[in-house]
C-alpha positions as CSV (number, residue, x, y, z in Angstrom):
1,M,0.0,0.0,0.0
2,E,1.4,3.3,-1.0
3,A,2.0,6.0,1.5
4,P,-0.6,8.8,1.6
5,G,0.2,11.6,-0.8
6,Y,2.7,9.7,-2.9
7,T,0.5,9.5,-6.0
8,H,-0.3,13.2,-5.7
9,R,3.4,14.2,-5.8
10,S,4.1,11.9,-8.7
11,G,1.3,13.6,-10.7
12,I,2.8,17.0,-10.1
13,R,6.2,15.8,-11.3
14,E,4.7,14.2,-14.4
15,T,2.7,17.3,-15.3
16,A,5.8,19.5,-15.0
17,M,7.8,17.2,-17.0
18,T,5.2,17.1,-19.8
19,R,5.1,20.8,-19.9
20,R,8.9,21.0,-20.3
21,V,8.9,18.5,-23.1
22,A,6.1,20.4,-24.9
23,W,8.1,23.7,-24.6
24,I,11.3,22.1,-25.8
25,A,9.5,20.4,-28.7
26,G,7.8,23.7,-29.6
27,I,11.1,25.6,-29.6
28,L,12.7,23.0,-31.7
29,G,9.8,23.0,-34.1
30,V,10.0,26.8,-34.5
31,G,13.8,26.6,-35.0
32,A,13.4,24.0,-37.7
33,L,10.8,26.1,-39.4
34,V,13.0,29.2,-39.3
35,G,15.9,27.2,-40.6
36,A,13.9,25.9,-43.5
37,L,12.8,29.4,-44.6
38,P,14.9,31.4,-47.0
39,A,17.1,34.2,-45.5
40,Y,15.0,37.0,-47.0
41,A,11.8,35.7,-45.3
42,I,13.0,36.5,-41.8
43,G,13.5,40.0,-40.5
44,F,11.9,43.4,-40.5
45,N,12.5,46.7,-42.2
46,L,13.3,50.1,-40.6
47,G,13.1,53.1,-42.9
48,I,13.1,56.9,-42.9
49,G,12.3,59.4,-45.6
50,G,10.9,62.7,-46.4
51,R,9.9,65.2,-49.1
52,L,12.1,68.2,-50.0
53,G,9.7,71.0,-49.5
54,N,7.3,71.5,-52.4
55,S,9.9,70.4,-55.0
56,G,8.3,67.0,-55.8
57,V,11.5,65.2,-54.7
58,S,11.4,62.5,-52.0
59,T,14.3,60.7,-50.6
60,G,15.0,58.2,-47.8
61,A,16.8,55.1,-46.6
62,N,15.7,51.6,-45.6
63,Y,17.6,48.9,-43.5
64,R,16.5,45.3,-43.2
65,F,17.2,43.5,-40.0
66,G,17.4,39.7,-40.2
67,R,19.3,36.9,-41.6
68,G,21.4,36.7,-44.7
69,G,23.5,39.2,-46.6
70,A,26.1,41.8,-45.6
71,W,25.0,45.0,-44.0
72,G,25.6,46.8,-47.3
73,D,23.1,44.5,-49.0
74,R,20.5,45.2,-46.4
75,L,20.8,49.0,-46.6
76,Q,18.9,50.7,-49.4
77,T,18.4,54.3,-50.4
78,F,15.9,55.8,-52.8
79,V,15.1,59.1,-54.5
80,H,11.7,59.7,-56.0
81,L,10.7,62.5,-58.3
82,N,7.1,63.5,-58.8
83,A,7.3,65.2,-62.2
84,N,3.7,66.5,-62.2
85,Q,4.2,68.2,-58.9
86,L,7.5,69.8,-60.0
87,L,6.0,71.1,-63.2
88,D,2.9,72.5,-61.3
89,R,5.2,74.2,-58.8
90,R,7.2,75.9,-61.6
91,R,4.1,77.1,-63.4
92,S,2.4,78.5,-60.2
93,R,5.4,80.0,-58.3
94,P,5.4,83.8,-58.2
95,A,8.1,85.9,-59.8
96,R,11.2,86.1,-57.5
97,P,12.6,89.5,-56.6
98,G,14.9,90.9,-59.3
99,E,14.3,87.9,-61.5
100,G,12.9,90.1,-64.4
101,R,10.5,87.4,-65.6
102,E,8.0,88.1,-68.3
103,P,4.5,88.9,-67.1
104,V,2.1,86.0,-67.1
105,V,-0.4,85.8,-69.9
106,V,-3.7,85.0,-68.2
107,D,-6.2,84.8,-71.0
108,R,-8.0,87.0,-73.6
109,G,-10.7,89.4,-72.9
110,K,-12.5,92.5,-74.2
111,S,-10.3,95.4,-75.3
112,T,-12.2,97.7,-72.9
113,D,-11.6,95.5,-69.8
114,P,-8.5,96.0,-67.5
115,N,-5.8,93.9,-69.1
116,V,-3.0,94.1,-66.5
117,E,-3.4,92.7,-63.0
118,L,-0.8,93.7,-60.5
119,R,0.2,91.5,-57.6
120,V,2.9,93.4,-55.8
121,K,4.1,93.0,-52.2
122,P,3.8,95.2,-50.3
123,D,0.4,96.0,-51.9
124,T,0.9,99.7,-50.8
125,A,3.7,100.2,-53.3
126,W,3.6,103.2,-55.6
127,V,3.1,102.4,-59.3
128,F,5.0,104.3,-62.0
129,L,4.0,103.9,-65.7
130,N,6.7,104.9,-68.1
131,G,8.2,107.1,-65.5
132,T,5.0,108.8,-64.3
133,R,3.3,107.9,-61.0
134,V,-0.3,106.7,-61.5
135,K,-3.3,106.3,-59.3
136,A,-2.8,102.6,-58.6
137,D,-1.3,100.3,-56.0
138,G,0.1,96.8,-55.8
139,R,-3.3,95.1,-56.1
140,E,-4.7,97.1,-59.0
141,K,-6.2,96.1,-62.3
142,I,-5.4,98.6,-65.0
143,L,-6.0,99.0,-68.8
144,L,-2.9,99.7,-70.9
145,P,-2.8,100.2,-74.7
146,A,-1.0,98.0,-77.1
147,G,2.7,98.4,-77.3
148,K,5.7,98.6,-75.0
149,Q,5.0,99.6,-71.4
150,R,7.3,99.9,-68.4
151,L,6.0,99.5,-64.8
152,E,8.0,100.4,-61.7
153,F,7.0,99.6,-58.1
154,L,8.4,101.7,-55.2
155,A,7.8,101.5,-51.5
156,P,9.6,103.2,-48.5
157,G,12.3,100.9,-47.2
158,Y,12.4,98.7,-50.3
159,R,14.3,98.4,-53.5
160,V,12.7,99.3,-56.8
161,E,11.2,96.5,-58.9
162,S,10.2,96.8,-62.6
163,A,8.4,95.0,-65.3
164,E,8.6,95.4,-69.1
165,L,5.5,94.5,-71.0
166,E,4.7,94.1,-74.7
167,I,1.0,94.6,-74.6
168,Q,-1.1,92.9,-77.3
169,S,-4.7,93.8,-77.9
170,G,-7.2,91.5,-76.3
171,V,-4.7,89.8,-74.1
172,R,-4.7,90.0,-70.3
173,Y,-1.5,89.9,-68.2
174,R,-0.6,89.4,-64.5
175,V,2.5,91.0,-63.1
176,E,3.8,89.5,-59.8
177,R,6.7,91.1,-57.9
178,K,7.9,91.0,-54.3
179,L,10.0,94.0,-53.3
180,I,13.3,93.4,-51.3
181,R,14.0,95.5,-48.2
182,L,16.9,97.9,-48.4
183,E,20.1,96.8,-46.7
184,K,22.0,99.0,-44.3
185,G,23.5,101.9,-46.1
186,E,21.3,101.7,-49.2
187,Q,19.5,104.8,-50.2
188,P,15.8,104.8,-51.1
189,D,14.6,106.0,-54.6
190,P,14.5,109.8,-54.5
191,R,11.0,109.7,-56.2
192,L,9.6,108.6,-52.9
193,A,10.3,112.0,-51.5
194,S,8.5,113.8,-54.3
195,S,5.3,115.7,-53.6
196,V,4.0,115.4,-57.2
197,A,0.5,113.9,-57.1
198,P,-0.2,110.8,-59.1
199,V,-2.2,111.0,-62.3
200,S,-4.6,108.6,-63.9
201,V,-3.4,105.8,-66.1
202,E,-5.0,107.4,-69.1
203,A,-3.1,110.7,-68.5
204,A,0.2,108.9,-68.1
205,V,-0.4,107.0,-71.3
206,A,-1.2,110.3,-73.1
207,S,1.8,111.9,-71.7
208,A,4.1,109.1,-72.8
209,R,2.6,109.2,-76.3
210,A,3.1,113.0,-76.5
211,S,6.8,112.6,-75.5
212,I,7.6,110.2,-78.3
213,E,5.5,111.6,-81.1
214,P,7.8,113.3,-83.7
215,V,7.4,117.1,-84.0
216,A,6.6,118.2,-87.5
217,A,9.4,120.1,-89.1
218,P,8.6,123.7,-90.0
219,A,7.6,124.3,-93.6
220,P,10.4,125.9,-95.7
221,T,10.1,129.6,-96.4
222,D,11.1,131.5,-99.5
223,R,13.9,133.8,-99.1
């Protein structure tokens, strides 16, 4: 006859042993499965990347942790170019200070509608047309006649910006400029200190025409 409690202790030992065997078998099974898989099937990736502003260019790097291959084989870098975004950015970006770009042709409209839209920063800038200050600011829409026209934009504390236009009848334009602040020691344009009142665009156009129209030579006289 077995002593009391003997069977109970044996059951505990058998249960513990069974669990150990199961754990060992499970570990060996996982090890065998991992060993049977190809090297590239085991591991995980760690990557970092980003976009360079609004340029449409993305770049980054990726590293694969796991079995197989030297570290150089597991490290990858990439550069991606979004051509559509790059082209859209170039089309839509405003004119840079001092760049002297041609005015943007917006579309065609009636000859009696304003055909030049100004987008100047600061929008309080004075506007000069062919050397004459006109009643307009940096957010004005004005009507200019066909032909060559010169616009200048002045503001206290800023450098002068200009735009040369070749106006065509029925075509609308947009002029975008951003004035640059004066650096230390630079002198402002002396026209900013002038007390001459601005005139209408029509008056400035008429004045420019009068200054370039040839003067008729006097008729010869008999001596």
